[in-house]
VOTORGU-584572 format. One line per 10 residues: their letters; for each residue x negated, y, z of N, C-alpha, C. Coordinates in steps of 0.001 Angstrom, whole numbers, padded with zeros to 6 digits. Each point is the difference from the previous one (the first is absolute). Example, Ala and Ser with C-alpha at 12.3 -4.5 7.8 and 13.67 -1.06 7.14 Angstrom:
2
as = -013190,-005690,007800,000890,001190,000000,-000900,001200,000000; 000350,001050,-000720,-000820,001190,000060,000770,001090,000730 $
% end
This chain:
346
mrphissiay = -069468,016591,-047297,-000490,001042,-000933,-000746,001019,000704; 000473,000433,001196,-000844,001113,000700,-001390,-000516,000384; -000260,-001088,000570,-001376,-000608,000227,-000854,000099,-001232; 000509,-000365,-001080,-000812,-000030,-001152,-000405,001339,-000397; 000876,001174,000023,-000295,001278,-000238,-001250,000499,000855; -000004,-000302,001257,-000807,000483,001074,-001555,-000458,-000381; 000039,-001346,-000500,-001282,-000632,-000254,-000601,000718,-001209; 000755,000322,-000898,-000551,000795,-001284,-000427,001339,000427; 000508,000721,000968,-000440,001264,000419,-001249,-000024,000633; -000204,-000925,000938,-001330,-000203,000783,-001048,-000331,-001056 $
ialatflffl = 000215,-000844,-000933,-000994,-000297,-001052,-000489,001223,-000727; 001105,000841,-000482,-000429,001283,-000662,-000801,000983,000802; 000320,000038,001333,-000724,001002,000864,-001412,-000549,000116; -000208,-001234,000167,-001411,-000577,000146,-000785,000315,-001249; 000599,-000203,-001027,-000606,000189,-001327,-000425,001434,-000187; 000820,001103,000399,-000355,001390,-000144,-001137,000303,000944; -000018,-000441,001175,-001097,000284,001001,-001376,-000669,-000555; -000016,-001074,-000476,-001201,-000719,-000642,-000517,000890,-001220; 000961,000568,-000793,-000475,000716,-001145,-000591,001471,000400; 000559,000485,001131,-000422,001272,000562,-001312,-000226,000491 $
tscqeehpar = -000279,-000892,000765,-001291,-000319,000510,-001168,-000253,-001041; 000462,-000711,-001068,-000916,-000216,-001020,-000506,001229,-000734; 000976,001004,-000153,-000230,001316,-000601,-001000,000757,000854; 000139,000046,001384,-000828,000750,000837,-001271,-000553,-000047; -000230,-001278,-000215,-001340,-000605,-000013,-000649,000363,-001270; 000736,000000,-001179,-000653,000368,-001244,-000191,001487,-000093; 000786,000967,000643,-000315,001387,-000022,-000146,000627,001411; -001181,000010,000522,-000225,000516,001411,000279,001416,-000004; 000317,000634,001182,000434,001410,000222,-001236,000885,-000194; 000154,001036,-000715,-001002,001076,-000183,-000248,000750,001290 $
dtsspvlpta = -001444,000535,000008,-000259,000729,001344,000313,001466,-000314; 000958,000405,000738,000479,001484,-000252,-000605,001007,000950; -001124,-000366,000824,-000633,000957,000921,-000691,001130,-000772; -000172,001196,000565,-000700,001002,-000519,-001461,-000171,-000148; -000695,000539,-000913,-001411,-000290,-000149,-000610,000847,001106; -001159,-000515,000376,-000765,000566,001208,-000751,001280,-000518; 000319,001177,000622,-000667,001281,-000230,-001383,000114,000634; -001005,000548,-000793,-001268,000143,000502,-000039,000979,001115; -000922,-000085,000944,-000213,000855,001033,-000711,001256,-000284; 000563,001274,000317,-000518,001180,-000480,-000744,000572,001243 $
evhvmtvtpe = -001204,000546,-000344,-000870,000733,001041,000378,001575,-000037; 000514,000370,001252,000467,001505,-000048,-000549,000721,001208; 000072,001307,-000019,-000242,000731,001206,001267,000566,000490; 000281,000230,001152,001304,000454,000637,-000267,001128,000999; 001205,000675,000198,000044,001150,001023,001288,000028,000594; -000034,000454,001315,001313,000185,000585,000474,001345,-000061; 001309,000052,-000409,000729,001321,-000148,000144,000693,001314; -000441,001285,000007,000174,000909,001259,000548,001271,-000523; 001048,000595,000711,000436,001144,-000292,-000853,001194,000343; 000073,001119,-000888,-000720,001251,000267,000842,001117,000228 $
siptqtevmg = -000414,000922,000881,000696,001266,000239,-000650,001085,-000955; 000939,000612,-000974,-000673,000995,-000799,001012,001189,000089; -000552,001243,-000064,000846,001184,000018,000734,000185,-001365; 001372,000231,000119,000802,000273,-001176,-000215,001324,-000504; 000364,000323,-001198,-000212,001358,-000622,001302,000306,-000881; 000320,001250,000138,001211,000511,-000915,-000639,001055,-000885; 000421,000033,-001237,-000455,000937,-000882,001089,001079,-000299; -000441,001275,000089,000932,001047,-000408,-000591,000795,-001047; 000780,000754,-000777,-000418,000826,-001159,-000334,001329,000506; -001045,000641,-000690,-000393,001377,000301,-000460,000664,-001205 $
tvqpvyqaav = -000357,001226,000163,-000462,000837,-001053,-001284,000783,000328; -000986,000109,-000931,-001196,000678,000349,000359,001510,-000253; -000531,000866,001053,000333,001246,000024,-001315,000726,000475; -000303,001325,-000308,-001039,000618,000559,000447,000544,001295; -001096,000205,000831,000229,000410,001430,000572,001538,000015; -000742,000790,-001006,000309,001418,-000191,000681,000165,-001303; 001335,000457,-000017,000749,000285,-001193,000850,001104,000353; 000352,000866,-000990,000908,001244,000182,000810,000262,-001189; 001271,000254,000215,000838,000396,-001000,000017,001619,000118; -000539,000538,-001157,000009,001470,-000016,001296,000608,-000594 $
sakvtgtikv = 000638,000887,000886,001192,000516,-000350,000033,001589,000087; 000996,000503,-000549,000116,001481,-000006,000573,000451,001215; -000310,001205,000544,000674,000622,001085,000859,001209,-000327; -000280,000453,-001207,000758,001261,-000547,000602,-000452,-001327; 001084,000809,-000471,000568,-000138,-001210,-000732,000891,-001061; -000296,-000588,-001221,-000744,000817,-000914,-000420,-000952,-001210; -000426,000617,-001091,-000448,-000766,-001181,-001481,-000267,000117; -000300,-001386,-000284,-001393,-000297,000068,-000829,000625,-001160; -000945,000754,000509,-000847,000758,-000923,-001272,-000692,-000393; -000614,-000571,000961,-001224,-000766,-000138,000025,-001259,000616 $
mdvqlgsrvk = -000483,-001169,-000793,-000156,-001275,000541,-001203,-000643,-000714; -001190,000141,000519,-001169,-000397,-000733,-000470,-001372,000303; 000887,-000947,000282,-000289,-001451,000372,000717,-000833,-000774; -000561,-001199,-000397,000636,-001015,-000697,000073,-001341,000706; 000654,-000937,-000432,000071,-001264,000713,-001527,-000582,000036; -000376,-000477,001174,-001389,-000440,000208,-001074,001054,000327; 000383,001265,000065,-000852,001078,000251,-000572,-000084,001438; -001207,000211,000112,-000550,-000007,001469,-000225,001415,000452; 000530,000229,001155,-000063,001479,000720,-000656,-000110,001246; -000641,001119,000333,-000580,000253,001299,000916,000722,000949 $
kgdllvkisa = -000236,-000163,001212,000852,000731,001043,-000081,001534,-000244; 001011,000707,-000162,000195,001326,-000180,000081,000478,-001548; -000152,-001004,-000927,000185,000363,-001401,001374,000332,-000372; 000222,001030,-000855,001288,000459,-000406,000663,-001148,-000873; 001238,-000266,000439,000757,-001090,-000814,000990,000663,-000741; 000872,000770,000637,001162,000664,-000694,000111,001395,000458; 000443,000862,-001055,000263,001438,000199,001415,000364,-000382; 000785,000445,000846,001405,000258,-000365,000201,001535,-000111; 000826,000382,-001059,000200,001431,-000233,001276,000380,000704; -000069,000902,000972,001107,000356,000811,-000031,001584,000202 $
eeisakviqa = 000484,000756,-000932,-000123,001472,-000094,000770,000625,001165; 001077,-000627,000517,000821,000597,001071,-000810,-000176,001297; -000895,-000840,000243,-000806,-000148,001168,-001043,001082,-000094; -000651,000174,-001146,-001032,001040,-000151,000602,001364,000350; 001311,000155,-000548,000611,001359,000304,000148,000168,001510; 000419,-000954,000631,000269,000012,001515,-001227,000328,000716; -001175,-000541,-000511,-001258,000415,000745,-000364,001440,-000278; 000254,000484,-001068,-000254,001505,-000403,000974,000840,000886; 001222,-000478,000104,000974,000765,000775,-000378,000080,001515; -000381,-001325,000471,-000412,-000014,001384,-001229,000706,000289 $
qaqltqvkrn = -000968,-000060,-000839,-001241,000858,000123,000168,001504,000016; 000946,000457,-000851,000275,001547,-000054,000732,000241,001326; 000951,-000769,000467,000696,000404,001195,-000901,-000112,001258; -000841,-000853,-000028,-001147,-000095,001136,-000919,001313,-000057; -000377,000454,-001204,-000782,001064,-000118,000686,001294,000472; 001274,000126,-000267,000927,001183,000300,000087,-000063,001490; 000289,-001176,000621,000200,-000001,001473,-001195,000366,000724; -001065,-000620,-000486,-001466,000315,000678,-000328,001529,-000130; 000329,000649,-001113,-000270,001408,-000096,000882,000821,000982; 001161,-000416,000094,000910,000673,000924,-000495,-000144,001502 $
ldreqkllkq = -000415,-001258,000318,-000503,-000256,001321,-001275,000776,000359; -000883,000097,-000955,-001280,000681,000167,000449,001552,000349; 000850,000565,-000938,000441,001414,000200,000557,000282,001450; 000948,-000941,000468,000634,000161,001205,-000977,-000082,001260; -001033,-001067,-000252,-001007,-000047,001015,-000841,001246,000217; -000321,000617,-001166,-000745,001302,000090,000867,001091,000622; 001290,000011,-000304,000818,001091,000530,000246,-000269,001470; -000046,-001407,000413,000181,-000198,001541,-001264,000497,000751; -001157,-000122,-000709,-001149,000564,000776,-000004,001428,000134; 000746,000680,-000958,000147,001525,000104,001373,000288,000733 $
naatsenvks = 000593,-000880,000705,001288,000142,000608,001082,000591,-000845; -000110,-000311,-001333,001053,000433,-000995,001009,-001072,-000377; -000210,-001247,000721,000961,-001168,-000283,000241,-000742,001263; 000910,-000798,000051,000297,-000776,001161,-000619,-001278,-000088; -000174,-000769,001136,-000499,-001289,000088,000919,-001015,-000596; 001298,000372,000205,001099,-000909,-000461,-000009,-000030,-001517; -000263,000958,-000678,-000068,000002,-001480,-001209,-000880,-000373; -001228,000163,000596,-001098,-000800,-000128,000325,-001455,000052; 000529,-000299,001159,000290,-001459,000246,001036,-000541,-001073; 000908,000737,-000385,000987,-000451,-001057,-000761,-000395,-001351 $
lqdmhrvsea = -000909,001019,-000336,-000777,-000157,-001253,-001017,-001200,000235; -000535,-000307,001149,-000789,-001177,000223,000697,-001257,-000318; 001383,-000026,000518,000751,-001173,-000243,000275,-000220,-001540; 000362,001114,-000579,000191,000017,-001388,-001350,-000511,-000887; -001135,000377,000530,-001164,-000461,-000628,-000182,-001463,000043; 000277,-000596,001210,-000261,-001443,000285,001059,-000819,-000955; 001231,000546,-000052,000920,-000572,-000956,-000348,000003,-001481; -000520,001129,-000383,-000382,000129,-001393,-001200,-000692,-000328; -000958,-000196,001005,-001143,-000967,-000150,000298,-001416,-000127; 001050,-000327,000730,000463,-001510,-000094,000659,-000273,-001401 $
vyheaqtmlg = 000764,001089,-000394,000653,-000274,-001205,-001060,-000142,-001229; -000994,000955,000174,-001058,-000127,-001024,-000680,-001363,000003; -000316,-000429,001167,-000764,-001272,000205,000865,-001145,-000658; 001331,-000062,000262,000982,-000912,-000551,-000070,000068,-001416; 000141,001081,-000690,-000039,000004,-001367,-001319,-000335,-000655; -001164,000213,000664,-001253,-000442,-000403,-000008,-001568,000027; 000516,-000460,001122,000053,-001567,-000056,000785,-000611,-000936; 001184,000581,-000273,000821,-000450,-001098,-000699,000132,-001264; -000793,000990,-000300,-000788,000181,-001216,-001061,-001042,-000122; -000611,-000407,001248,-000882,-000988,-000141,000453,-001479,-000285 $
yteisapfds = 001398,-000083,000159,000603,-001398,-000433,000119,-000102,-001507; -000326,001021,-000677,000136,000005,-001480,-001242,-000769,-000536; -001104,-000208,000804,-001213,-000580,-000434,-000072,-001215,000778; -000065,-001237,-000526,-000063,-001241,000771,-001466,-000626,-000321; -000661,-000219,001157,-001364,-000555,-000061,-000055,-001499,000429; -000957,-000653,-000255,-000288,-001428,000394,-000288,-000062,001514; 000798,-000844,000681,-000156,-000013,001445,-001357,-000900,000442; -000494,-000723,-000891,-001147,-001008,000214,-000588,-000452,-001359; -001132,-000543,-000008,-000518,-000522,-001099,000790,-001140,-000438; 000454,000044,-001307,000987,-001039,-000405,-000013,-000104,-001518 $
qvtrkmanvg = 000874,-000921,-000536,000264,-000229,-001490,001541,000142,-000196; 000262,000543,-001144,001470,000228,-000414,000424,-001250,-000500; 000980,-000714,000615,000507,-001220,-000437,001504,000102,-000551; 000590,001057,000254,001342,000220,-000661,000112,001534,-000192; 000680,000280,-001191,000219,001383,-000413,001513,000153,-000251; 000726,000695,000809,001475,000159,-000195,000511,001105,-000686; -000985,001061,-000355,000431,001255,-000442,-001086,000550,-000995; 000369,000969,-000729,-000907,000571,-000911,000100,001560,-000069; -000918,000524,-000718,000058,001580,-000031,001227,000417,-000766; 000789,000944,000577,001177,000387,-000561,001174,-000440,000739 $
dlatpgmpll = -000126,-001105,000763,001209,-000544,000922,000342,000837,001101; 001204,-000059,000371,000339,000849,001199,-000197,-000878,001152; -000860,000620,000931,-000224,-000557,001335,000977,000442,001025; 000454,-000935,000847,000857,000413,001079,-000433,-000583,001310; 000244,000579,001218,-000477,-000457,001257,000408,-001555,000126; -001069,-000804,000368,000077,-001472,000279,-000140,-000760,-001248; 000034,000585,-001267,-000246,-000673,-001191,-001316,-000560,-000148; -000266,-001300,-000104,-001283,-000693,-000192,-000632,000390,-001289; -001241,000414,-000027,-000673,000352,-001232,-001074,-000913,-000407; -000860,-000462,001043,-001102,-000864,-000243,-000076,-000981,001159 $
llensqemqi = -000581,-001215,-000179,-000318,-000926,000975,-001581,-000172,-000027; -000586,000229,001166,-001422,-000034,000171,-000433,-001243,000865; -001022,-000680,-000335,-000340,-001065,000805,-001662,-000096,000098; -000356,-000430,001172,-001445,-000140,000271,-000318,-001491,000094; -000654,-000527,-000961,-000227,-001416,-000146,-001234,-000544,000773; -000651,000992,000719,-001098,-000487,000816,000362,-000831,001245; 001205,000114,000464,000371,-000981,001122,001404,-000406,-000389; 000198,-001459,-000006,001124,-000593,-000437,000720,-000775,001225; 001283,-000302,-000093,000690,-000721,000986,001083,-000788,-000739; 000647,-000978,000592,001032,-000724,-000420,001136,000322,000907 $
vasipeglll = 001243,000340,-000582,001077,000214,000736,001020,-001124,-000165; 000479,-000551,001066,000729,-001295,-000143,001160,000009,000995; 001188,-000560,-000325,001080,-000027,000956,000079,-001319,000675; 000011,-000051,001290,-000166,-001279,000801,001465,-000359,000713; 000415,-001228,-000089,001116,-000256,000508,-000029,000113,001609; 001157,000561,000505,-000051,000259,001478,-000382,-001189,000896; 000294,-001272,-000582,-000317,-001034,000946,-001589,-000309,000105; -000837,000610,-000826,-001452,-000126,-000016,-000633,001263,000479; 000837,001025,000095,-000668,001407,000336,-000660,-000033,001369; 000542,-000804,000999,-000498,000057,001358,-001261,-000776,000012 $
qikagdhllv = -000440,-000759,-000967,-001152,-000839,-000048,-001231,000752,-000598; 000311,001306,-000463,-001113,000796,-000608,-000148,001313,000911; -001313,000409,000070,-000295,001181,000734,-001154,000757,-000853; -000181,001226,000293,-000918,000793,-000675,-001372,-000389,000400; -000873,-000121,-001099,-001193,-000568,000086,-000334,-001621,-000394; 001119,-000539,-000126,000004,-001387,-000480,-000486,-000191,-001420; -000732,-001038,-000276,-000491,-000243,-001350,000900,-001067,-000654; 000426,000260,-001187,000849,-000658,-000915,-000608,-000336,-001242; 000229,-001120,-000620,-000477,-000389,-001244,000999,000471,-000962; -000555,000875,-001181,000783,000455,-000922,-000513,-000429,-001349 $
sipsadltlt = 000817,-000231,-001078,-000592,-000239,-001361,000708,000919,-001003; -000723,000380,-000892,000589,000771,-001251,-000212,-000871,-001260; 000997,-000633,-000484,-000215,-000798,-001033,-000548,000575,-001332; 000552,001243,-000224,-000485,000628,-001248,-001448,000358,-000135; -000529,000214,001187,-001408,000275,000065,-000820,-001174,000404; 000720,-001311,000173,-000715,-001146,000398,-000912,000232,001367; 000616,000730,000970,-000646,000345,001150,000675,-000677,001297; -000833,-000398,000889,000556,-000413,001373,-000882,000624,001055; 000582,000942,000779,-000551,000795,000870,000483,-000256,001450; -000601,000545,000931,000414,000024,001491,000241,001381,000301 $
gtvaeiapaa = 001358,000284,000281,000365,001426,000348,000267,000118,001572; -000087,001355,000311,000300,000284,001444,001280,000767,000132; 000791,-000349,000999,001319,000600,000086,-000195,001412,000674; 000364,001012,-000787,-000313,001364,000463,001344,000613,000686; 001101,-000326,-000641,001311,000681,000552,001101,-000928,-000051; 000872,-000019,001080,001184,-000903,000162,001178,000854,000227; 000959,-000108,-000803,001255,000822,000250,000683,-000512,001324; 000338,000942,000902,000544,-000438,001238,001396,-000508,-000022; 000763,000171,-001073,001427,-000354,-000221,000096,-000856,-001280; 000939,-000872,000025,000394,-000752,-001227,001243,000662,-000712 $
dpqsrtapik = -000007,-000285,-001312,001045,000532,-000774,001288,-000913,000303; 001124,000545,000332,001053,-000805,000516,000781,-000720,-001294; -000337,000384,-001210,000517,-000541,-001115,-000858,-001278,-000572; -001339,000371,-000048,-000848,-001060,-000513,-000596,-000985,001096; 000121,000575,001216,-000547,-000796,001092,-001492,-000070,-000180; -000715,000977,-000480,-001406,-000003,-000154,-000574,001338,000405; -001271,000093,000366,-000679,001204,000388,-001279,000202,-000821; -000335,001081,-000519,-001312,000116,-000707,-001219,000082,000871; -001020,-000567,-000517,-001333,000121,000600,-001015,000450,-001012; -001129,000613,000289,-001007,000360,-000894,-001328,-000620,000484 $
iniekhpqlr = -000649,-000606,-001076,-001163,-000956,000337,-001158,000726,-000837; -001037,000474,000653,-001129,000525,-000669,-000980,-001025,-000528; -000350,000173,-001292,-000853,-001003,-000644,-001246,000737,-000516; -001100,-000718,-000255,-001244,000619,-000408,000073,000447,-001470; -000810,000876,-000395,000074,000565,-001274,-000590,-001016,-001088; 000667,-000049,-001141,-000437,-000864,-001041,000333,000600,-001356; -000886,-000108,-001025,000197,000637,-001225,001123,-000460,-000776; 000543,-001336,000263,001160,-000433,-000669,001330,000276,000617; -000008,000693,001133,001216,000386,000705,000670,001305,-000736; 001381,-000204,-000219,000675,001079,-000582,001252,000192,000831 $
sgqfarvalp = 000360,001316,000091,001295,000341,000685,001306,-000720,-000667; 000799,-000621,000730,001145,-000632,-000510,-000207,-001412,-000327; -001076,-000586,000271,-000323,-001423,-000341,000835,-000890,001037; 000503,-001114,-000409,000674,-000931,000837,-000932,-000713,000869; 000370,-000323,001285,-000759,-000654,000890,000685,-000966,000876; -000629,-001025,000485,000634,-001023,000814,-000732,000268,001459; 000734,-000044,001102,-000487,-000010,001312,000350,-001217,000749; -001035,-000686,000567,000118,-001210,000700,000239,000350,001534; 001193,-000385,000580,000267,000336,001360,-000139,-001271,000853; -000629,000133,001203,-000171,-001153,000856,001309,-000403,000614 $
gnntstifvp = 000258,-001387,000166,001119,-000429,000564,-000366,-000969,001247; 000972,-000858,000347,-000193,-000888,001095,-000714,-001289,-000453; -000763,-000573,000901,-000648,-001273,-000433,000907,-001132,-000206; -000337,-000879,-000947,000891,-001110,-000398,-000843,-001253,-000054; 000605,-001206,000208,-000778,-001202,-000025,000264,-000733,-001262; -001106,-000442,-000621,000051,-000541,-001334,-001039,-001167,-000103; 000140,-000683,-001061,-001052,-001132,-000242,-000788,000216,-001299; -001359,-000193,000024,-000799,000215,-001107,-000768,-001303,-000085; -000154,-000460,-001277,-000807,-001231,-000288,-000821,000344,-001110; -001131,-000768,-000248,-000823,000151,-001141,000644,-000087,-001224 $
tsavnsfgqm = -000314,000692,-001040,000693,-000219,-001291,-000133,-001303,-000657; -001195,-000660,000534,-000209,-001291,-000612,000938,-001057,000448; 000829,000305,001046,000868,-000925,000652,001281,-000059,-000776; 000193,001121,-000840,001309,000015,-000652,-000267,-000275,-001449; 000862,-000957,-000784,-000105,-000169,-001267,001399,000086,-000611; 000138,000335,-001172,001240,000241,-000856,000361,-001250,-000708; 001298,-000284,-000034,000508,-001132,-000719,001276,000568,-000698; -000269,000522,-001252,001113,000657,-000770,000355,001305,000757; 001342,000242,000346,000298,001152,000691,-000071,-000071,001550; -000457,-001220,000454,-000077,-000147,001339,-001454,000089,000658 $
eriflvqnnk = -000174,000316,001249,-001203,000058,000572,-000189,-001020,001217; -000958,-000665,000207,000086,-001097,000836,-001254,-000221,000775; -000048,-000533,001147,-000987,-000389,000836,000076,-001302,000608; -001148,-000807,000149,000086,-001237,000647,-000487,000078,001392; 000882,-000791,000769,-000295,-000080,001542,-000529,-001329,000218; -000615,-000084,001146,-000506,-001345,000475,000833,-000563,001181; 000655,-001147,-000334,000820,-000738,001018,-000438,-001449,-000059; -000501,-000399,001108,-000363,-001417,000236,-001102,-000417,-001101; -000944,000899,-000204,-001020,-000176,-001020,000480,-000166,-001440; 001185,000556,-000157,000500,-000011,-001425,000410,001282,-000386 $
arlrlvrtgs = -000098,000339,-001319,000411,001251,-000589,001520,000103,-000047; 000585,001120,000437,001483,000191,-000128,000177,001354,-000720; 000831,-000059,-001051,000268,001213,-000752,000886,000948,000731; -000338,001236,-000143,000934,001061,000638,000187,001202,-000917; 001181,000337,-000466,000048,001235,-000905,000125,001140,000889; -000780,001028,-000432,000085,001268,000830,000271,001301,-000908; 000247,001006,000741,000210,001346,-000581,-001135,001014,000471; -000677,000468,-000978,-001199,000821,000223,000285,001493,-000005; -000799,000887,000564,000202,001451,000001,-001304,000736,-000424; -000606,000906,000742,-000997,000719,-000432,-001282,-000711,000052 $
rsndrieila = -001054,000570,-000947,-001344,-000787,000077,-000877,001033,000515; -001103,-000489,000734,-001151,000814,000413,-001104,-000706,-000070; -000929,000348,-000914,-001290,-000594,-000235,000347,-001522,-000480; -000522,-000888,000806,000170,-001430,-000321,000992,-000626,000798; 000934,000777,000650,001116,-000520,000828,001380,000407,-000625; 001005,-000704,000323,001326,000215,-000469,001045,-000213,001082; 000934,000937,000009,000925,-000112,001146,001081,-000959,-000358; 000471,-000837,001018,001069,-001008,-000159,001191,000560,000750; 001051,000197,-000838,001298,000543,000641,000809,-001001,000477; 000068,-001146,-000539,000959,-001147,000343,-000677,-001280,-000377 $
glnpgdqiit = 000194,-001093,000710,-000365,-001346,-000326,-001077,-000570,001013; -000643,000774,000791,-000874,-000423,000920,000239,000330,001484; -000489,-000591,000930,000416,000302,001318,-001378,-000063,000861; -000261,000884,000922,-001135,-000002,000829,-000381,-001434,000488; -001251,-000445,-000127,-000387,-001305,000453,-000099,-000980,-001132; 000623,000324,-001228,-000014,-001051,-001043,-001575,-000023,-000513; -000320,-001244,-000339,-001380,-000210,-000512,000162,-000078,-001555; -000690,000836,-000660,000071,000104,-001592,-001371,-000400,-000597; 000098,-000451,-001176,-001184,-000305,-000792,-000341,001166,-000775; -001340,000397,000096,-000537,001085,-000666,-000930,-000057,-001284 $
dnntllvdgq = -000086,-001329,-000461,-000774,-000064,-001055,000274,-001562,-000567; -000355,-000181,-001213,000137,-001250,-000746,001502,-000532,000098; 000848,001085,-000244,001437,-000246,000163,000838,000022,-001354; -000742,000375,-001169,000798,000107,-001128,000547,-001261,-000661; -000783,-001091,000368,000582,-001365,-000612,000560,-000805,001087; 000263,000566,001215,000567,-000825,001137,001415,-000415,-000291; 000362,-001120,000438,001389,-000536,-000085,000520,-000124,001389; 001322,000322,000207,000692,-000193,001192,-000121,-001405,000588; -000686,-000263,001233,-000039,-001173,000520,-001510,-000693,-000124; -000767,000693,-000758,-001296,-000484,-000243,-001041,000032,001125 $
pltitp = -000548,-001105,000316,-000902,-000085,001249,-001120,001002,-000152; -000551,000492,001213,-001024,001011,000049,-001104,-000527,000904; -001278,000695,-000335,-001022,-000025,000930,-000384,001448,000264; 000092,000297,001153,-000168,001420,000460,-001498,000265,000191; -000681,000958,-000781,-001302,000333,000264,-000105,001101,000964; -000856,-000061,000925,-000266,001044,000951,-000636,001363,-000759 $
% end
C-alpha cells in the first residue's frame, strides 16, 4: 500500500510543475522598471557662506531738540494768557501774567524803606562833615542801606516772576492752564517746542550700549511719515536704569516737513557679524506649503527641503537645509524630478 501512494504523489507533483511552466510561457512577466527621465539642462552654483552684520531694532520717539515746560515761580491767579494751542511765539514774547498783589505790596514797602534809610544816611554823612555826627553812626546806616537795597531788589525779582516770557522761538504744543486758574510754584502751565531741530530719544539695552558712541550714524525709520533717515548719536546716558536695564540716547535727525513731535520711530542698532547663506530667488520654488531646492549629486537632481529667511533684491536667505559647498540648480528647476539626469551648462 505505501509504495502505491508514493507513486501517486510523484505523478501529481510532476503534473503541477508542468502546468506552472505552461502558464509562465503563456503569460510572460511584465516590465516593472521606471520610465527613463529626460535629461535637463541647468545652471548650477556652489553654496558659500557670507558674513553679514546683524541688527537689533529698538523703539524711540521723535522729540524737538529744544523744548521747555513753562511753570510758575510764584503763587497767584493767572490774569493774562494770550496764547492758544499751536500759537507761535518769539523769544521774549509775554506768555502768562500772574496777579500777585502781596508781591506788589512788598515792592512798595521795600522801596519806601530803602528811601527812608538813604535819606537818613545822607543826613548823617552831611553831619559827619560838620563834625556833628560820629563815623560809627554813618557806618551803621550804610549797612542798613545795603540790606534795604537787597530787600528791594529781591522784591522786584519776585514781581518779575509774575510775568513769564518765551525763552526761545517756539510753538505752544500743550496748554495746561487758563485765565483765572491759580498758579503755584512748579505748576506747569504751557509746553513749548521748537520744531526746527528734531531728534529721536530711544532706550538702549545695556548689552548694546557699549557698541554705540557719540557721532555714530544709525538708521532710523518713522513709519507714520514713511521716512527712513540716517541720524547722528548726539548724547548717551552714562548709566543704565537698574530696573529696565536700558539707557537713553538722543539721535539728531535732519529737518523734514512730515516730522511731528511724539511720532513713533524705530532705531536700527549694529550688532556682531553672523554667517549665513544667500542664494538666487530663482533657485527656490514652492510646493504647497514647502520650499525646495534641487542639488546636483552625480549629475542627477536631488530634492532638498529648505527654510528661508529675509529677501534682498533677487537673493533669499537660507536658514536651514543647505550646507556650504552644496551645488544647487539655479534655473529650469520648476519641473525637475528627484533623480532626473542633468546636463550642466557653464
